[in-house]
N, C-alpha and C positions, 0 to 999 in steps of 0.2 A: 470541448474538455479534453485534457492532455492525455494523451497515453501512458501508460504505466511506463512504456520505453523513457518519456522524457520527464516524467517524474522522477526519476531514480536517475536520471543522468544528470540532472540538474539540484536533485536534494532538496527540492521544494514543490510545494504544490505553490499554484498561481494566485493571486488575490482574490481572486473570483472564488476559488475553492476553499477559501478558509470560512470558518463560520464564528461569526461575532455574535457577542450580547448584546440587548437594549440594557442601556443603563438602569437599574432597578429590576430587572430580572435574574434568575439563578439559573447559570448554565444549565445543561444537559448532561448527566454524566457522560462518561465514556462510553457508555454499553450503550447506552441508548442513541449517540449521535454516530456511533460507530460502525462497527460491522452488522449489528441487528437490523440493521436495513437496505444489507445488501443479500442477496438471494444465495443460499450455500454454493449451487452451480456458478453463478458469477464469482464469488471469491475464490473458488478453486481455480476456474479461468485466470484469473489476475495472478494468480500465485503462481500455475503452471509458467504464465507469460514471465514474469520475474524472473522467475527460475531460469530461463531458455537466457534472457538477456545477463545473469549472472557468470552464466557460461560463457555466453557469447564474448562479455568482457574480458575474460582469461583466453580466450581463442579456442573454446572446446578442447583445451589439453591439458588432464590431468585433471584434479579435483573429486569431487564425488556429488553424485546426482542428489543424494539424500541430505547431505550437508547444503548442496545449492537449492532445495525445496525449503529447508528448515530456515534459510537464513531470508527468502522469499517470504516465508509465512511471516516471520518477524518484521520484515517491512513493510508489508501490507496491512497487518494488523496495528503497527505503530503508525502509519499513514491515517488508517481511518480512524481510531482510536483518539488521533488525536485533533480532532475536528470538534 
């Protein structure tokens, strides 16, 4: 499985990480398939790691740690709710 850094640097999940549905079945809701399957502690760790990489991308210069956290939270939620 790709790390959070690799996912955000490439902007896409690998083909093995994408969920597909079998013809004739209904896809699960994004809530069922998304973050509900990730423990709260794991979600927080992923957000913290993504926020670090956001700050690293700009050279840790300037910026707002709270804004970095919110952006990371949005990215993680989008990533897991799109599955």
